[in-house]
N, C-alpha and C positions, 0 to 999 in steps of 0.2 A: 766493482763490484762487490768488494766487504764492504766497505765503506756504505753503499746504500743497503746493505743487512745487517747491519749494525745503528745506522740510522733510522729503519723501518722495527725495529725491535724492540729500540728505546722507545718509540711513540707508539709504540704497544701500550707500554709498560708505564708512560707516560698518562696515556688516557687513560687504561686501569686505576692505577691511583689518585689521577682528579675522580674518575666515578666514584670508588671508594670513597674519596670526600664529602662530599656530591651528595649522597645515600641516595634516593626516595627524588628528589632536585634535578637530577642527573636523566632521571626518566620522562620527567616531566619535558626536562628540553631537546634529548633528542624525539620526544613523539612525535607522529605529523603534523603537523599543521590543521587543525583541525577547519572544515568548510561549514559555511552554514548554509542553511538550506530548510525552506518552510513549505507547509503543505498545506493546502490548497482547503482543507475544512475542516468544518468545527463539531464534525461529529468524534464521539467520542471512542464508538468500535473501532473506528477506522485508523486514529491515531492512535491508540494502544497494540495495533495489529504490526499498522509499516513503522515504528514506532522499536519496535520485537526483533523486527525482520530485518533490518536495518542497524542493530546496535550498535555492530560487531566494526563500523567504519568510520573511518576518520568523520563525523557529523558533527555539528551541530543541532538539534533535529525544532523545530520552533512549529508550530499550525498558528490555521486564525485564530482559535483565544489568542494569543499573544501578540492579535494586531485587530482589536476592536473596532478600531478604528476606522479599517476602512471597509469602503463599501460593499452593501452580497454583490456578487457575479451573477448575474440574467443566464442560467443556461437553457438559452435559445437554438443551442445542433440542433437539429433533425439524429442526433447519434449520436453513442457514447461518445467518438473519435471527437467530433466536433467539438465538446462538450468539454472533455477533458482539453484540449489545448485552450476554449478558451478563456478556460480559468486558470491554466496554468502561464498564461501567454498576460491575462491583465493584471494577477496581482504582481508577476514578474518585470512587469513597468511598472508600477505602483511601487516596490520596495527597492527593484536597483537590487533584488536578488534571486539565488534560484530557489526554482519552487516547483514539488511536485504536486499534478496533482491527479486525483485519482475520478473517471466515472462508472460508475458496475452501477448493474443490476442484472433481475431475473429476465427472466425467457421463457415462457410457456409456449409447448407443441398447439397443448389442443388452444391454446387462447390467441394465434397464432401469431405468439413471440413477445403479446403484452408478460405483464406492467411496461420491461424494455426501459426504455429510460426515466420513465420516472414512477417507477423503483419505487419515490424513498417519496410520490405525492400520488398511492394509486386511489385512496380512498377520499383523496382531498386537499389540500395544499400543504397544512398542517397538520395533518396526517397523523397519527403515533406509529410506532412498528405493528401494538397490538390491531388494530384501525386497518390498518395493509395487508394482517395477516387474515386479516374475519370475515375482511373481503373474500381474498382469494380463494379463502376455502368454499362459500357462497357459489361461485365462480365455477370451482371445480367439483360442486355436491353430487356425487353418484354419480361420476365417469369413474370408467375400471384400471387398475391400476400399472395396466401394457400399456392406457394412453394419457399416463402423467409425467409426462418426458416431459423434462427441466431444463435447461444450462445456464447458471452463472454469470455471465462475461464482465470483465474489469479493463478498462484502457486506465491504461499510465502516462501523461504526460509530461517530463523533465522539458523545462525554460532556462535556461542559460544567458544571460543580459551576453548578446555578440554572436548568438550561435542560433544556429536552424532549431527551433524546436523536433523534439523524437515525443515517436509514440508507441509503446508496446499496447499487449494484449497475452491476456489470460483468460483462460476457461474455465467450466470442470460442470459435466454432464450429472444429471440425477433425476430425482422424480420427482415430486408433489406427495406427501405423506396425507391422511384425513384428516387427521388432526397435530397439535401442536406436541413437541418431544423435545425434552431438555433443558439446560436452565440455564444455557454459556451462550454469544454472540450477539447479534444484534440481527435485527435485520427481518428478511427471513431464512433465514438461518433454521427456527426448529420445525419447517414446511417439509426444510429441503437436504431430501433424502439421499446418503454416496451411498450408490449397494455396496458400492465393495467393501465396503467394510461393517452394512449394515447399523446404520447412524444418522442420524441429522446431524448439521453440523452443531447443535447446539448441545450436542450428547458428545463433542472430540472434544476435547482442552486443544488452550489455544495454542500448543506447541504439533499435535497432530494433525490441527485445520489447514495451520499454515503451510504446512507439507502439500496438501492437496489443493489446497479452493486456488478460487482466480485469481486473487489477490495474490496471496502468495507466488502463482505461479510470474504472474505479469514485475514483482517485484525481482523477483531472478534475475531477470529478461533488465530493469532498471540500473542491477548491478553492474551487470556487465556496463551500460553508458556507462554511469557513473567509474568506472574504471579505467574505461576509453579514453574515458574525457581530461578524468585526472592523476593515469597514471594508476596501477592494480597497487 
């Protein structure tokens, strides 16, 4: 036992001297090996949010902007979940890599859940955020505030080669304003009022939005999926 204790102390001293000698290189050697993950989107706003929320994980994060040769995935599903899984599995099959796909949108109660899965193309196939917002405001013209209830929905699907695709959901409730407010965010953020803070998503900084948003809620669950798959 004394011999083992002495050996253990000697090993610790040896490792300490090695790390001291190697300097910064030691940290790189001991750092966990990063795993490659592709975000199945070209949306700059989504890419920025997801990268920020997963930045502390040992991941090499890419997006479809890094794979311009891949064909677009037709979102033929009838629900957010179907579209998210479809995108994740298609890109994973084409690349052989782990893929995270997001399908999200706005559901307005007064409009019976519209625009829903058509949120990005509400005003037309190639509509801009400004055009989509303008159409929504037009349809909600003169609707009183109590009836302007809405929620953001986000489904995220994680496809890993050789494993079952997993999907998680995040939601956030609010109301539709009568005019755009704020300069941040994207999509319907300028019209989505988060009542607890009295601000639209576009009036919140990125960190504050991530803590409460539908995408932020879904990504918290994605983190747990990644930890379960590859170890915390």
